[in-house]
N, C-alpha and C positions, 0 to 999 in steps of 0.2 A: 591327899593323904601322904604322898611321897615327900612333900616339903617338911612334914613333921619328922620324918625319919632321918632327914639330912641335917638336923640342927647343928651338930658339932662334927660332922664328918669331913674328911679330906676332899670329897667330891664337891661339897658345898663351897669350901674355900677356893677350890680351883675354878668353880663357876663364877664366884664373886670376883676373882682376879681377872678372869676373861672379860667380864662385863666392864670392869674398871679400865682395862687396856683398850677396849673398843671405844669407851667414852673419851679417853685421852686422845686417841687417833682422830675421832670425829671433831673434837674440839680444835685440834691443830689444823685440820682441814678447813674449818670455818675461820680460823685466825689468819690463814695464809693470805687471802686477798687483802686484808687490812694491812698486813705487813708489807706486801708488794706496793700498795698505794702509798704507804708512808715513805718507802724508799724512793719511789718516783717523785714524790713531792719534795723530799729532802734534796734530791739531785737537782730538781728544777730550781729550788731556792738557791742552791750553791751557784748555779749558772746565772742567776739573776732574772729568770723567767717569771718567777712569782715572788711576791713579798710576803713575809710572815707578819701577820697583824700584831701590833703591840696592844695589849689589853690594859685598860686602866683599872686600878683597884677600886672596888665598889666602896661607897661612903659607909662609914661606921654607923651603926644604928643607935 
């Protein structure tokens, strides 16, 4: 019942902002390991420890 009374209230807006902020932080925490791995791979490629594969374009249909 309370959700119906909060339709256009400022407390609902604050609640939605809080949810959006938490979602943004959790998304960044999940992206962090991928970014760290990318940087490590990029540094290894610069030192010549790994080679970046060259991809061939697929044939036209």
